[in-house]
C-alpha positions as CSV (number, residue, x, y, z in Angstrom):
1,X,-0.1,0.2,0.0
2,X,1.6,3.4,-0.8
3,X,1.8,6.7,0.9
4,X,-2.1,7.8,-0.8
5,X,-3.2,4.9,-0.4
6,X,-2.5,4.5,3.2
7,X,-3.7,8.3,4.1
8,X,-6.9,7.7,2.2
9,X,-7.5,4.6,4.1
10,X,-6.9,7.0,7.1
11,X,-9.2,9.7,5.9
12,X,-12.0,6.8,5.5
13,X,-11.4,6.1,9.1
14,X,-11.5,9.4,10.7
15,X,-14.4,10.4,8.5
16,X,-16.1,7.5,9.3
17,X,-15.3,7.8,12.9
18,X,-17.4,11.7,12.8
19,X,-20.5,10.1,10.9
20,X,-20.9,7.3,13.2
21,X,-20.5,9.7,16.4
22,X,-22.8,12.3,14.6
23,X,-25.3,9.5,13.7
24,X,-24.9,5.9,15.2
25,X,-27.3,4.4,12.5
26,X,-24.2,5.3,10.1
27,X,-23.0,2.0,11.4
28,X,-26.3,0.0,11.4
29,X,-26.0,-3.3,9.3
30,X,-29.1,-1.5,7.1
31,X,-27.0,1.2,6.1
32,X,-23.6,-0.7,5.6
33,X,-25.5,-2.8,3.6
34,X,-27.0,-0.1,1.2
35,X,-23.6,1.5,1.2
36,X,-21.8,-1.6,0.2
37,X,-24.2,-1.8,-2.9
38,X,-24.1,1.8,-3.7
39,X,-19.8,1.8,-3.4
40,X,-20.6,-1.5,-6.1
41,X,-22.9,0.0,-8.4
42,X,-20.5,3.3,-8.8
43,X,-16.8,1.6,-8.0
44,X,-16.9,-0.8,-10.9
45,X,-17.1,2.5,-13.7
46,X,-15.4,4.3,-11.6
47,X,-12.2,1.8,-12.4
48,X,-13.1,1.9,-15.7
49,X,-12.7,6.0,-15.7
50,X,-9.5,5.5,-13.9
51,X,-7.7,3.1,-16.0
52,X,-8.8,6.2,-18.9
53,X,-7.4,8.5,-16.7
54,X,-4.0,7.0,-16.2
55,X,-3.3,7.4,-20.0
56,X,-4.2,11.2,-19.5
57,X,-7.7,10.6,-21.4
58,X,-11.2,11.4,-19.6
59,X,-14.7,10.0,-20.6
60,X,-17.5,12.3,-19.9
61,X,-20.1,10.5,-22.0
62,X,-20.1,7.5,-19.0
63,X,-23.7,8.7,-17.8
64,X,-25.0,9.1,-21.3
65,X,-24.0,5.8,-22.3
66,X,-26.1,4.3,-19.3
67,X,-28.7,6.0,-21.0
68,X,-28.7,4.8,-24.4
69,X,-27.6,1.0,-23.0
70,X,-30.5,0.8,-21.0
71,X,-33.4,2.2,-22.8
72,X,-31.6,-0.7,-25.6
73,X,-31.3,-3.4,-22.7
74,X,-35.2,-3.1,-21.2
75,X,-36.1,-3.0,-24.6
76,X,-34.6,-6.1,-25.5
77,X,-35.8,-7.6,-22.6
78,X,-39.8,-6.1,-22.6
79,X,-40.2,-5.7,-26.8
80,X,-38.4,-8.2,-28.3
81,X,-38.7,-11.1,-25.3
82,X,-35.0,-11.9,-26.4
83,X,-33.3,-14.3,-23.9
84,X,-31.3,-12.0,-21.1
85,X,-27.9,-13.8,-22.0
86,X,-27.9,-12.7,-25.0
87,X,-29.6,-9.1,-24.2
88,X,-27.2,-8.8,-21.9
89,X,-24.4,-9.6,-24.2
90,X,-25.5,-7.0,-26.4
91,X,-25.0,-4.6,-24.2
92,X,-21.5,-5.3,-23.0
93,X,-20.9,-5.4,-26.4
94,X,-21.7,-1.7,-27.5
95,X,-20.0,-0.7,-24.3
96,X,-16.9,-2.0,-25.8
97,X,-17.9,-0.5,-29.3
98,X,-18.5,2.6,-27.7
99,X,-15.5,2.4,-25.8
100,X,-13.7,1.7,-28.9
101,X,-15.1,3.7,-31.0
102,X,-14.2,6.7,-28.6
103,X,-10.7,5.5,-28.6
104,X,-9.6,5.3,-32.4
105,X,-11.1,8.8,-32.4
106,X,-8.7,10.2,-30.0
107,X,-5.8,8.2,-31.2
108,X,-6.6,8.0,-35.2
109,X,-8.1,11.2,-35.7
110,X,-5.9,13.1,-32.9
111,X,-9.1,14.7,-31.6
112,X,-8.9,15.7,-27.7
113,X,-10.8,13.2,-25.2
114,X,-12.7,16.0,-23.8
115,X,-14.0,16.7,-26.8
116,X,-14.9,13.4,-28.0
117,X,-16.4,12.3,-25.1
118,X,-18.5,15.5,-24.9
119,X,-20.0,14.6,-28.2
120,X,-20.4,11.3,-27.1
121,X,-22.5,12.8,-23.9
122,X,-24.5,14.7,-26.2
123,X,-25.2,12.4,-28.8
124,X,-26.3,9.2,-26.5
125,X,-28.4,11.6,-24.3
126,X,-30.0,12.6,-27.3
127,X,-30.5,9.3,-29.2
128,X,-31.7,7.6,-26.2
129,X,-34.3,10.3,-25.8
130,X,-35.7,9.9,-29.3
131,X,-35.8,5.9,-28.8
132,X,-38.0,5.9,-26.4
133,X,-39.8,9.2,-27.1
134,X,-38.5,10.5,-24.2
135,X,-40.5,8.3,-22.1
136,X,-39.7,6.3,-19.5
137,X,-38.8,2.6,-19.7
138,X,-39.4,0.0,-17.2
139,X,-39.9,-4.0,-17.0
140,X,-43.4,-3.8,-16.7
141,X,-44.8,-7.7,-16.8
142,X,-41.4,-9.1,-18.4
143,X,-41.0,-12.7,-17.3
144,X,-38.3,-15.2,-17.0
145,X,-35.8,-12.2,-15.2
146,X,-35.8,-14.1,-11.9
147,X,-32.2,-15.4,-12.4
148,X,-30.6,-12.3,-13.9
149,X,-32.7,-9.6,-11.3
150,X,-31.0,-11.8,-8.3
151,X,-27.6,-11.8,-10.4
152,X,-27.7,-8.6,-10.7
153,X,-29.4,-6.9,-7.7
154,X,-29.4,-9.6,-5.0
155,X,-27.1,-10.9,-2.1
156,X,-25.3,-13.9,-1.4
157,X,-24.2,-14.5,1.8
158,X,-25.4,-11.1,2.8
159,X,-23.4,-9.1,0.6
160,X,-24.6,-7.3,-2.0
161,X,-24.0,-8.8,-5.2
162,X,-22.8,-5.3,-6.8
163,X,-20.8,-5.1,-4.3
164,X,-19.2,-8.9,-4.9
165,X,-19.2,-7.9,-8.8
166,X,-17.2,-4.8,-7.9
167,X,-14.3,-7.0,-6.0
168,X,-14.1,-9.4,-8.7
169,X,-13.5,-6.9,-11.3
170,X,-11.3,-4.4,-8.7
171,X,-9.2,-7.9,-8.6
172,X,-9.1,-8.6,-12.3
173,X,-8.1,-4.6,-13.2
174,X,-5.6,-4.8,-10.3
175,X,-3.9,-7.8,-12.0
176,X,-4.1,-6.0,-15.4
177,X,-2.6,-2.5,-14.4
178,X,-0.2,-3.7,-11.5
179,X,1.4,-7.2,-13.2
180,X,1.2,-7.0,-16.7
181,X,3.0,-5.5,-19.5
182,X,-0.3,-3.5,-20.6
183,X,-0.3,-1.9,-17.4
184,X,3.2,-0.6,-17.6
185,X,2.4,0.6,-21.1
186,X,-0.8,2.4,-19.5
187,X,1.7,4.6,-17.0
188,X,4.3,5.0,-19.4
189,X,2.0,6.4,-21.8
190,X,0.1,8.8,-19.1
191,X,3.7,10.0,-18.0
192,X,4.5,10.8,-21.3
193,X,3.5,9.9,-24.5
194,X,5.8,11.0,-27.0
195,X,9.1,9.0,-24.9
196,X,6.8,6.0,-25.0
197,X,6.0,5.6,-28.5
198,X,10.3,6.4,-29.2
199,X,10.6,3.5,-26.9
200,X,8.6,1.4,-29.1
201,X,5.5,1.2,-27.3
202,X,2.4,0.8,-29.7
203,X,0.5,4.2,-27.7
204,X,-2.4,4.1,-29.9
205,X,-3.2,0.7,-29.3
206,X,-2.7,0.9,-25.6
207,X,-4.9,4.4,-25.7
208,X,-7.6,2.7,-27.5
209,X,-8.1,-0.1,-25.3
210,X,-8.1,2.0,-21.9
211,X,-11.5,3.3,-23.6
212,X,-12.4,-0.2,-24.8
213,X,-12.1,-1.6,-21.1
214,X,-13.8,1.4,-19.9
215,X,-16.5,1.1,-22.3
216,X,-17.1,-2.6,-21.7
217,X,-17.2,-2.2,-17.6
218,X,-20.0,1.3,-18.5
219,X,-22.1,-1.9,-20.2
220,X,-21.7,-4.3,-17.5
221,X,-22.7,-0.9,-15.1
222,X,-25.8,-0.7,-17.0
223,X,-26.9,-3.9,-16.1
224,X,-26.4,-3.0,-12.5
225,X,-27.8,0.7,-12.4
226,X,-31.0,-0.3,-14.5
227,X,-31.9,-3.4,-11.8
228,X,-31.1,-0.7,-9.3
229,X,-33.8,2.0,-10.6
230,X,-36.1,-1.0,-12.3
231,X,-36.7,2.2,-14.8
232,X,-35.1,4.2,-17.3
233,X,-35.7,8.1,-18.0
234,X,-33.2,8.5,-20.7
235,X,-33.4,12.4,-19.7
236,X,-32.0,11.8,-16.0
237,X,-30.8,8.3,-16.2
238,X,-27.1,8.3,-15.2
239,X,-27.2,12.1,-15.1
240,X,-23.9,13.4,-14.3
241,X,-22.6,9.9,-13.3
242,X,-19.1,10.8,-15.7
243,X,-18.6,13.4,-12.4
244,X,-18.9,10.6,-9.6
245,X,-16.3,8.6,-11.3
246,X,-13.9,11.3,-12.1
247,X,-14.0,12.2,-8.6
248,X,-13.9,8.8,-7.2
249,X,-10.6,8.5,-9.4
250,X,-9.2,11.6,-8.4
251,X,-10.0,11.0,-4.1
252,X,-8.2,7.6,-5.3
253,X,-5.0,9.4,-6.3
254,X,-5.1,9.4,-10.2
255,X,-4.1,12.2,-11.3
256,X,-5.7,14.4,-14.2
257,X,-2.6,14.6,-15.9
258,X,-1.8,11.2,-16.4
259,X,0.7,8.5,-15.5
260,X,-0.2,7.8,-11.5
261,X,-3.3,6.4,-10.1
262,X,-4.1,2.8,-8.9
263,X,-7.3,0.0,-8.3
264,X,-7.0,0.3,-4.4
265,X,-7.4,4.0,-4.6
266,X,-10.0,4.1,-7.2
267,X,-12.0,2.1,-4.8
268,X,-10.8,3.7,-1.8
269,X,-11.7,6.6,-3.8
270,X,-15.4,5.4,-4.4
271,X,-15.9,4.5,-0.6
272,X,-14.8,8.0,0.7
273,X,-17.3,9.3,-2.2
274,X,-20.2,7.3,-0.6
275,X,-19.8,7.9,2.8
276,X,-19.3,12.0,2.2
277,X,-22.7,11.3,0.8
278,X,-23.9,9.5,3.9
279,X,-22.6,12.5,6.0
280,X,-24.4,14.7,3.8
281,X,-27.5,12.6,4.8
282,X,-27.2,12.4,8.2
283,X,-26.0,16.0,8.8
284,X,-29.8,17.0,7.0
285,X,-27.9,18.9,4.4
286,X,-30.5,19.4,1.3
287,X,-29.8,16.6,-1.0
288,X,-29.6,19.8,-4.1
289,X,-26.5,20.6,-3.0
290,X,-24.9,17.1,-3.6
291,X,-23.4,18.2,-6.4
292,X,-22.1,21.3,-4.6
293,X,-20.5,18.9,-2.7
294,X,-19.0,17.0,-5.4
295,X,-17.4,19.7,-7.1
296,X,-15.6,20.9,-3.8
297,X,-14.3,17.4,-3.6
298,X,-12.9,17.3,-7.5
299,X,-11.4,20.9,-6.4
300,X,-9.7,19.9,-3.2
301,X,-8.3,16.7,-4.8
302,X,-6.9,18.6,-7.6
303,X,-5.2,21.0,-5.5
304,X,-3.5,18.7,-3.8
305,X,-2.6,16.5,-6.8
306,X,-1.0,19.6,-8.2
307,X,0.8,20.3,-5.4
308,X,2.1,16.9,-4.7
309,X,3.2,17.3,-8.4
310,X,4.9,20.4,-7.5
311,X,6.7,18.8,-4.4
312,X,8.0,16.2,-6.7
313,X,9.2,18.4,-8.9
314,X,11.0,20.3,-6.2
315,X,12.7,17.1,-4.6
316,X,13.5,15.8,-8.1
317,X,15.3,19.0,-9.1
318,X,17.3,19.2,-5.7
319,X,18.4,16.1,-6.0
320,X,19.9,16.7,-9.7
321,X,21.6,19.4,-8.3
322,X,22.9,17.5,-5.2
323,X,24.2,15.0,-7.6
324,X,25.7,17.2,-10.5
325,X,29.6,17.6,-10.4
326,X,30.9,21.1,-11.1
327,X,32.8,21.9,-14.3
328,X,36.8,22.3,-13.4
């Protein structure tokens, strides 16, 4: 565990202790299980966002992807009566395709990730609203969904399945990021794309791969979120969820400059974000201020990241000056 992750874990303990002191119900079984469920729901796509941020990119289209994939998923199950394994596969593949499309636009056409995914945010949301004629879609009386409902929203040994899925995804992505060549390439591209390219790394493939994984995890999250809400309103479903993902990644130590971050940090950032949301509710702060809290969290995270970056640069400069031998 790095110093960043250790500090974040200590911060979690402190804020959790304060919240429990303000309201003992924070530690109740019902509240903890509800938080575990939400951590699972938001953690999966936050990991995907974190991988993209590590490459120096960003994905602003996540929430709109949820809306479009959500209405298509429900439509396939309810109106087309497609078997749920096939509908699930379609949504996952569509998420992968969307992510790959973003990656190709960024790498092949050399477009800015901010512009590409901002356009995606608008396009996907618009298509979702047109697809449903701006109406809400739900499961209604659709049958044969008991197994899928249990898998996406049930519990095993009292633990919500979204949380278990997050743990499985986190372990897989930890191995990918911290124990594979691809993971080392992600960091290298994020730190200095030009240097990584000159060292023989196929930077385009690495960046496109990060967006591909992010899209796949967004597709998986869509299914979990749809069964959490039981319906999809394309005008509001997934609104601002990309901000939750960015905030969790930044809180977890991912630098918006790229080249820094860890899976454990992103998971801890997601947990911290949910504890803060819980604290807001416990203190009776109006829910309308949730976005203000989110914005403040992102701002503080960026400021802290900037200060740490400057300190690292100063230390590196001091070390280089210390080992420099003056010419005689």
